[in-house]
C-alpha atoms as an extended CHARMM CRD file, in Angstrom:
* protein
*
       100  EXT
         1         1  ASP       CA            -23.6270000000      -93.8180000000      234.0550000000  PROA      1               0.0000000000
         2         2  VAL       CA            -26.6220000000      -92.2370000000      233.1180000000  PROA      2               0.0000000000
         3         3  LEU       CA            -29.2510000000      -93.3130000000      235.9000000000  PROA      3               0.0000000000
         4         4  SER       CA            -26.5270000000      -92.6100000000      238.3970000000  PROA      4               0.0000000000
         5         5  LEU       CA            -26.0940000000      -89.2800000000      237.2140000000  PROA      5               0.0000000000
         6         6  ARG       CA            -29.3350000000      -88.3560000000      237.2680000000  PROA      6               0.0000000000
         7         7  MET       CA            -30.0320000000      -90.8310000000      240.7490000000  PROA      7               0.0000000000
         8         8  ALA       CA            -27.4660000000      -88.1370000000      242.3900000000  PROA      8               0.0000000000
         9         9  LYS       CA            -29.3950000000      -84.9360000000      241.9240000000  PROA      9               0.0000000000
        10        10  TYR       CA            -32.3880000000      -86.4170000000      243.8850000000  PROA      10              0.0000000000
        11        11  LYS       CA            -33.2370000000      -85.4940000000      246.8390000000  PROA      11              0.0000000000
        12        12  GLY       CA            -35.5250000000      -88.2370000000      248.7930000000  PROA      12              0.0000000000
        13        13  ASN       CA            -35.1470000000      -91.8210000000      249.7930000000  PROA      13              0.0000000000
        14        14  ILE       CA            -34.1320000000      -93.7990000000      246.2330000000  PROA      14              0.0000000000
        15        15  ASN       CA            -35.7230000000      -97.4660000000      246.9070000000  PROA      15              0.0000000000
        16        16  LEU       CA            -33.6820000000      -99.2710000000      244.7510000000  PROA      16              0.0000000000
        17        17  PRO       CA            -35.6360000000     -103.1480000000      245.2500000000  PROA      17              0.0000000000
        18        18  GLU       CA            -39.3910000000     -100.8630000000      245.5790000000  PROA      18              0.0000000000
        19        19  TYR       CA            -38.0650000000      -99.8520000000      241.6580000000  PROA      19              0.0000000000
        20        20  ARG       CA            -37.4990000000     -103.4530000000      240.6560000000  PROA      20              0.0000000000
        21        21  ALA       CA            -41.0630000000     -104.7950000000      241.7960000000  PROA      21              0.0000000000
        22        22  VAL       CA            -42.5140000000     -101.9430000000      239.5960000000  PROA      22              0.0000000000
        23        23  MET       CA            -40.3260000000     -102.7140000000      236.8390000000  PROA      23              0.0000000000
        24        24  LEU       CA            -41.0020000000     -106.3520000000      236.8140000000  PROA      24              0.0000000000
        25        25  ALA       CA            -45.2260000000     -105.5580000000      236.8290000000  PROA      25              0.0000000000
        26        26  SER       CA            -45.0800000000     -102.8830000000      234.1890000000  PROA      26              0.0000000000
        27        27  LEU       CA            -43.0710000000     -105.2790000000      232.0000000000  PROA      27              0.0000000000
        28        28  ARG       CA            -45.3590000000     -108.4140000000      232.9140000000  PROA      28              0.0000000000
        29        29  SER       CA            -48.6520000000     -105.7600000000      232.2380000000  PROA      29              0.0000000000
        30        30  LEU       CA            -46.6740000000     -105.0410000000      228.8460000000  PROA      30              0.0000000000
        31        31  CYS       CA            -45.3560000000     -108.5470000000      227.5170000000  PROA      31              0.0000000000
        32        32  LYS       CA            -47.9780000000     -110.4270000000      226.4650000000  PROA      32              0.0000000000
        33        33  ASP       CA            -47.1020000000     -114.7210000000      226.1280000000  PROA      33              0.0000000000
        34        34  TRP       CA            -44.7820000000     -113.3310000000      229.6520000000  PROA      34              0.0000000000
        35        35  GLY       CA            -42.8370000000     -116.6500000000      231.1170000000  PROA      35              0.0000000000
        36        36  SER       CA            -39.8000000000     -117.8240000000      233.5280000000  PROA      36              0.0000000000
        37        37  GLN       CA            -37.1700000000     -117.3480000000      231.4100000000  PROA      37              0.0000000000
        38        38  HSD       CA            -39.0100000000     -113.4680000000      231.3530000000  PROA      38              0.0000000000
        39        39  GLU       CA            -38.1620000000     -113.3230000000      235.0270000000  PROA      39              0.0000000000
        40        40  VAL       CA            -35.8490000000     -114.9310000000      235.5420000000  PROA      40              0.0000000000
        41        41  SER       CA            -33.4200000000     -112.6730000000      233.1020000000  PROA      41              0.0000000000
        42        42  TRP       CA            -34.6650000000     -108.7570000000      233.9260000000  PROA      42              0.0000000000
        43        43  SER       CA            -34.6700000000     -109.8800000000      237.4370000000  PROA      43              0.0000000000
        44        44  TRP       CA            -30.4490000000     -110.9290000000      236.3540000000  PROA      44              0.0000000000
        45        45  LEU       CA            -30.5110000000     -107.7840000000      234.5120000000  PROA      45              0.0000000000
        46        46  TRP       CA            -31.7920000000     -105.7540000000      237.3220000000  PROA      46              0.0000000000
        47        47  GLU       CA            -29.4790000000     -107.3450000000      240.3320000000  PROA      47              0.0000000000
        48        48  ASN       CA            -26.6010000000     -106.3630000000      237.8140000000  PROA      48              0.0000000000
        49        49  VAL       CA            -28.0160000000     -102.7260000000      237.4000000000  PROA      49              0.0000000000
        50        50  GLU       CA            -28.9210000000     -102.6210000000      241.2030000000  PROA      50              0.0000000000
        51        51  ARG       CA            -25.3990000000     -103.3750000000      241.9860000000  PROA      51              0.0000000000
        52        52  MET       CA            -23.8540000000     -100.8840000000      239.7390000000  PROA      52              0.0000000000
        53        53  LEU       CA            -25.7030000000      -98.1960000000      241.0070000000  PROA      53              0.0000000000
        54        54  LYS       CA            -25.0640000000      -99.2770000000      244.3210000000  PROA      54              0.0000000000
        55        55  ALA       CA            -21.2270000000      -99.0710000000      243.8600000000  PROA      55              0.0000000000
        56        56  LEU       CA            -21.4510000000      -95.4430000000      242.2460000000  PROA      56              0.0000000000
        57        57  MET       CA            -23.8760000000      -94.1440000000      244.8490000000  PROA      57              0.0000000000
        58        58  GLY       CA            -22.1270000000      -91.2280000000      246.1370000000  PROA      58              0.0000000000
        59        59  LYS       CA            -19.5330000000      -91.0680000000      244.5490000000  PROA      59              0.0000000000
        60        60  PRO       CA            -20.8250000000      -88.0960000000      241.2630000000  PROA      60              0.0000000000
        61        61  ALA       CA            -21.4520000000      -85.3440000000      243.9320000000  PROA      61              0.0000000000
        62        62  VAL       CA            -17.7850000000      -85.9600000000      244.2470000000  PROA      62              0.0000000000
        63        63  GLN       CA            -16.6510000000      -86.5610000000      240.8670000000  PROA      63              0.0000000000
        64        64  GLU       CA            -18.6680000000      -83.1290000000      239.9440000000  PROA      64              0.0000000000
        65        65  LYS       CA            -16.7150000000      -81.4750000000      242.4570000000  PROA      65              0.0000000000
        66        66  ALA       CA            -13.5430000000      -82.2730000000      241.3890000000  PROA      66              0.0000000000
        67        67  LEU       CA            -14.7750000000      -81.5930000000      237.4900000000  PROA      67              0.0000000000
        68        68  ALA       CA            -15.5200000000      -77.7080000000      238.5370000000  PROA      68              0.0000000000
        69        69  ALA       CA            -12.6750000000      -76.8990000000      240.7140000000  PROA      69              0.0000000000
        70        70  LEU       CA            -10.3250000000      -78.6760000000      236.8300000000  PROA      70              0.0000000000
        71        71  TYR       CA            -12.6920000000      -75.8240000000      235.0530000000  PROA      71              0.0000000000
        72        72  ALA       CA            -11.6910000000      -73.3660000000      237.3740000000  PROA      72              0.0000000000
        73        73  SER       CA             -8.2600000000      -73.6520000000      236.5740000000  PROA      73              0.0000000000
        74        74  LEU       CA             -8.5110000000      -73.6060000000      232.8200000000  PROA      74              0.0000000000
        75        75  ASP       CA             -8.1760000000      -70.5170000000      230.6860000000  PROA      75              0.0000000000
        76        76  GLU       CA            -10.8740000000      -70.3660000000      227.7400000000  PROA      76              0.0000000000
        77        77  ALA       CA             -8.6350000000      -71.0650000000      225.2400000000  PROA      77              0.0000000000
        78        78  ALA       CA             -8.0190000000      -74.6160000000      227.2830000000  PROA      78              0.0000000000
        79        79  LEU       CA            -12.1410000000      -74.8590000000      227.3260000000  PROA      79              0.0000000000
        80        80  MET       CA            -12.4310000000      -74.8160000000      224.2350000000  PROA      80              0.0000000000
        81        81  VAL       CA            -10.1260000000      -77.1100000000      223.1300000000  PROA      81              0.0000000000
        82        82  ILE       CA            -11.6720000000      -79.4160000000      225.4940000000  PROA      82              0.0000000000
        83        83  ARG       CA            -15.2140000000      -78.1580000000      224.4620000000  PROA      83              0.0000000000
        84        84  LYS       CA            -14.1050000000      -78.9620000000      220.8320000000  PROA      84              0.0000000000
        85        85  GLU       CA            -12.5370000000      -82.3450000000      221.2110000000  PROA      85              0.0000000000
        86        86  VAL       CA            -15.8560000000      -83.7140000000      223.2680000000  PROA      86              0.0000000000
        87        87  TYR       CA            -17.9950000000      -82.2220000000      220.2740000000  PROA      87              0.0000000000
        88        88  GLN       CA            -16.8230000000      -84.1120000000      218.0550000000  PROA      88              0.0000000000
        89        89  LYS       CA            -16.0030000000      -87.6610000000      220.0820000000  PROA      89              0.0000000000
        90        90  PHE       CA            -19.9920000000      -87.4310000000      220.6200000000  PROA      90              0.0000000000
        91        91  PHE       CA            -20.8970000000      -86.8660000000      216.8660000000  PROA      91              0.0000000000
        92        92  ALA       CA            -18.0130000000      -89.2540000000      215.7110000000  PROA      92              0.0000000000
        93        93  LEU       CA            -19.8250000000      -92.0390000000      218.0070000000  PROA      93              0.0000000000
        94        94  ALA       CA            -23.5710000000      -90.5470000000      218.1310000000  PROA      94              0.0000000000
        95        95  PRO       CA            -24.1110000000      -88.8300000000      214.3600000000  PROA      95              0.0000000000
        96        96  ALA       CA            -28.5580000000      -88.7410000000      215.7140000000  PROA      96              0.0000000000
        97        97  GLY       CA            -26.7340000000      -86.2550000000      218.7960000000  PROA      97              0.0000000000
        98        98  GLN       CA            -26.4530000000      -83.6160000000      215.5650000000  PROA      98              0.0000000000
        99        99  ASP       CA            -30.5910000000      -84.2660000000      215.0080000000  PROA      99              0.0000000000
       100       100  TYR       CA            -31.0930000000      -82.3420000000      218.8050000000  PROA      100             0.0000000000
C-alpha cells in the first residue's frame, strides 16, 4: 500500500520489470551465499508485489479525491474526532511511532 501511494506521486513512466532486474542484481551482490533458492524466493515475492501494485495503479488518485471531498464535508469537531482516533490506533499498533 505504501509503495503504491509513493508510486502514485511519481510523474514518469514506472517500469516494474526493470525494477525487478535491478533489485535482484542488488540482492545478489549483497548476499554472499546467493543461490537458486534465493532467486526463486525473491522472484516469487516480487511477482506478487508487482501483481498487487498493478492492481492498485490509478486508484490512489481516485481515493485521494474521495477522501478530500469527505474531509471538506466535515466540521472541525468531526475532524478532531477522526484525528484523535487515527493517532490512538496508530500508536497502539506501532508504539515506536511516538519516537518520531
